[in-house]
N, C-alpha and C positions, 0 to 999 in steps of 0.2 A: 504494500500500500504506500502511495507516495506521501511525502511529508505534509503537503497541503490538504490531503484528505483525512489525516489523522486528527482526532479531536484533541485540542490542547487541554492539559489538566486544569488550567485556570478557567477556560471556557466551561468545561464540565462542572467545575466547582461553582462557578457563577450561576449556571443553570439550575443546579441542585439547590443552591441557596435561594434562588428566586422561587422555585417550586415550593420550598419549605415556607418561605414568607407568605406566599399566596394561600397555601394549605392552612397555615396557622391562623391567618386572618379569617379565612372561611370557617375554621373550627370555632374561633372566638364568637363570630356572629351567630353560627348555628347553635352554640350552647348558651347564648344569652338572649335568644328570642323565645317566646312561648312556642312549645311544640305544636305545630299544626296537626290536627287530627288525621289529616290525609297521610302524613308521613309516619307519625307515631300515634296509633289509636290510644285513647285515654286508658283503656283497660289492658294495655300491653306494656310490658317492661321494656325500657330502652337500654337495658344493660348491655346487650350485644352491640348496640350502636356506640356506646362508650368504648367498649373493647376495640372495635374496628377503628374508631376515630384516633385513639391513641396508638394503635398499631401503625397506622399511617404516619402519624406525627413522628414516632421514634424511628420508623424506617427511613424517613427523610433526614432526621437529625443526625444519625450516625455518619452517613457520607458527607453531610454538610460540614460536620466538625472535622472529619478526617481528610477530605480531599482539599487540595492536591497533595497532601503529605502522606502520612502513614497511619495505620490503625493499630490500636493496642487495646488491652483490657480497659484501660482508663477511658478510652473513647466511649466504649459501651456504658461504663458506669456514669460518666458525665452525661451522656444522652439520656439514660434512664433517670438520673437525678433531676435533670432539667424538666423532663416530662412529668416526673412525680411532683415536683414543686408546682408546675403549672396546673396539674390535675387538682392539687389541693386548693390553689387559688380559684380555679374554675368552679369547684364545688362550693367553696365559701361564697363566691359572688352569686351563685344561684339562690342563695338565701335572701337576697334582696327582694322584698315583697312585690315591687312593681314589675319584676321580670316574670312572675307567675311560674317560677320553676322551683324545684325542691332539691336540696342537697341530700344525697343518700350514700351511706357507707358502701353499699354494694356497687354503686356506680363508681365510686373512688377506687375500690378494689379491681373493678373491671378496667378502669383507666390504667392502673399499675400493671395488671396482667397483659393488657394490650401493648403497653409500652415495652414490657419485657420481651414479648414475642417480636415486636417491631425492631428492637435492638438486635436481636439475632438475625433477622432478615436483612436489616441495614448493614450489619457487619459482613454478612455473606456477600451482599452486593458490592460493598466497598472493597473487600479483600479481592474479590474476583476482578474488579476493575483495576485495582492497583497492581495486582500480579500480572494482568495482561499488559499494563503499561510498562512494567519492568521487563517483561519478555521482549516487547517491541524495542526498548532501549538497548537491550543486550545484543540484539541481532540473532542470527540463527544459532541454535544450540550446537554443541560439539557433536552430539549424536546425529543431528540432522546433517552435518557436514560429512560424517563418516558414512552415512547411508548413500550419499551421492556417488555416482560412478567417477573414477579418476579423470575421465575425459571431459567431465562437465566443470571441473574445478579450474579456475584460472591460475596461471603461474604468476608469481609476483611477489 
């Protein structure tokens, strides 16, 4: 692949961070407006929505924190911690009477569980992307060079 067609780490990091910002803004709006009955019927728990929302948040947080650098256990812990603090603030803000929302422990635990799963998914995505970037930078592996026939190798 030619150099101009490869995605630059800074570009990818910027796109991931933009996606995170838009997702987070949408999450804030969605969790601070009254639940429309069309989306969440009043007699149905929205716990799975909490789980999925924070799964998405943490999935984006991990690569946003780690790209274009490297990923470590601390990256996952920081991402989970940020999501956990936000989940706490989010649930507390839902106690404001004019929002017509309720703070619930099970929703908070669902937020934390979703964030934990999202950290795992985000780490997998970030590691896969970072390792592929490393292989591109290194060029062909020694094994790949050995598999080529001698007449295809250039002298030099």
